[in-house]
N, C-alpha and C positions, 0 to 999 in steps of 0.2 A: 504494500500500500504506500502511495506517495502522499505526503502532506505538504501543503503550501500555505504558509502563514503570511498573509499580505501585509501585516503590520510591521514586518521586518524591513520594509522599505517605506520611506515617507511618501505620502500622497494625500489627496483630499479626503480619502477614506478615514484618515486619523481624526479629522475635525468632526465628522459625523459620528464616529465611534465615541469620541469624547463627550459629545452632546447627549447621546443616549445613555451614557453612564452617569451623567451629572444629575443628582437627585433634585436640584432646583429646576433645571430645564425639563426634566421628566414630567413636571406638573402640567405641561402643555401636551395633552394627549395627541393632538393633531400633528404637532411638530415631531413627537416621538415616532408616530407611524410613518411620517414622511421621511424621516432620517433612516429608518429601517428599510424603507423602499429605495432610497438613494444608495444605500450600501448594497442592496440587491442589484441595482443597475450597474454599479461599478464592478461587482464581482462577476456579473454576466459577461461584461466586456472581457475581463481577464480569462474567463473560462472559454470564451469564443475563440481565443487564440489556439486552443488545443483541438479544435474540431477540424474535420476534413472539408476542403473547399474544391470547387470546380469552376472552370471558365464557362461563362455564358455570354452570348451575343445579344445586345440590345440595340435599339434604334434611338439615337438622340435626334433632336430637330435638325442637326447638321450632317451627321454621318454615323455609321455603325460604331459601336464601342464594345470592347471586351471587359467584362466585370467579373469579380469573384463572388460566388454564392456558396453558402453553407450547404454541404452535401448531406450531413447527418440529418436524420429525422429526430428532432428533440422532443422529449417528454419531460415536462416540469412536474415533479411530484412533491406534495406538501403535506405536512402533518398539521391538522387543525388544532387550535384556532390561532395560536400565536404566529404561525407561519404565513398567514394571509398577506400582510403588508410586504413581507420579504418576497413572497411568491410574485406579487404584483410588480415589484422592481425587476425581477427576472423576465416577467411577461412583457414589460415595457420594451425590453431589448429583443427578446426572442418572441416577437409578436405573432409568429406563425406556428409556435410550438403547440403540441398537444398537451393536455393537462390531466393530472391524477391527484385525487384528494383522499386522505384517510385520517381516521381518528386514532389517537393513542394517548392514554392517560395513565398516571401512576396510581397504584394502590398498594397497601401493605397486606401481603398474604402471609401464610405461615408454612414453615418447612415441616418435615416429619417429626423433628424434635421439638416442635412448638415455638421455635424462635421466629420473630418477625422477619420477613424478607420482602424487598421491593419487587413488585410485579408490574409489567406493562400490559395494558389491556387495549386491544384494537377491536372496534365494533362496526366501523363503517369504511367502505372502500368503493371508490368510483374511478376507473382507469381505462384507458384504451389498450389495445394489444401492444405489448412491449417488445415482441420478438425483433431482434436485429436493430433496435433503436438506441439512441443515446439518452440515458436516464439521468436527469439532474434532480437529486433529492435535496430539498432546501428546508431548513429549520433554523430559526435564529439562535437557539441555545442547544449546544451539544454537551450536556452535563455528564451523563453516564455512558451514552452511546446506545443504551438499550432500546429506546424508542426508535432510533434510526434503524437498528437491526430488525426490530419487529416490523417496522414499516416496509423495509426492503423485502423481507421474506413474504409478507402479505402480498406485495405487488407481483411477486414471481408467479402467483396464480393466474396472472394475465400475460405471461410470456417471459422470455429471458432476454434482457437488453444486451446489446453488443458492448456498450461502455457504460460505466457508472461513475458519476461525479457526485460528491456530497458537499454541500455548501452550508456554512453556519456563520453567524456573526461572531459569537464567542464560543469557543470550545475549551475543553480541559485536556490535560495530558492523560488523565485516566480514561476519558472517552476515546481518545485517539488510540491508546493501547488496546482498548476493548474492540474497537472496529478493526484494528489490525488483525485480531484473532477471529473475527466473526463476519467480515465482509470479503468479497472477492479480492484476490491478491492484486489485481490491476486497478482497483478503486483509487480515485484521486479525491482527497479531502481538502477543501478550501476553507480557510478560516480568516476572518478579519482580525481576530486576536485569539491568543491562547492563554488561559489562566491556569495556575497550577494547583488551586485549592478547591476541593469539593467538601462542603460541610456535612454535618450529620443528617441534615434534611435534604441532602443531595442538591443544594443550590451552589452555583458557581460563585467563588469569592476571588476578587471583588465583584466580578460579573456586573449585573445591573439591576437585579431583582427579578420579579416575575414578568416576563416579556408580554404574556397574554393579558395580564391585568393592566399593564402600562399602555397597551394598545387599545383595549376595549372596556376596561373597568373591572372591578373586583367581581369574583363569582362566589356563590355560596359553597 
């Protein structure tokens, strides 16, 4: 598995990342969602450099011209609900992409010895056929990596993609290690930033808090 941490190089991405982490700026929900969307747009451009292209002839008002078009059939896959603004950023760039949506949420289950254990539950899936396509799985927070693995395996019921890219705003070293063991070997993971701490509630530290709540309001 290949990991690309975009914060290792200075770019406009750093400004948007700083704003979504800032607890005062976070109070503006519209700005928070838009910044998540902007990060998605920037990451989409970076990922587009990895895709296959082909020459196409078009007619301009003055003469024919050769242009380069993406050859891959792209499918954007998103885990609800926090992923929606991030997904929109990618869709703004990959405006001809097909789309997949699935649910995944955490709950505490119990092992055979009675000890609590984190479980990921997925109850909803809507996706096109994935055979031979390029799958971009996008989710703003990659804390444990478990939701991403569950989402990917659920999507396999709709076919096997030729390439898999995972994109997150903030990931953890723990999640990256987990995905390295549980995703296809040729997966590429793109992060706007990587944090090193995951607390006892499985929140990323310093992270930014609950991305879904900051986007859409608190849930019961």
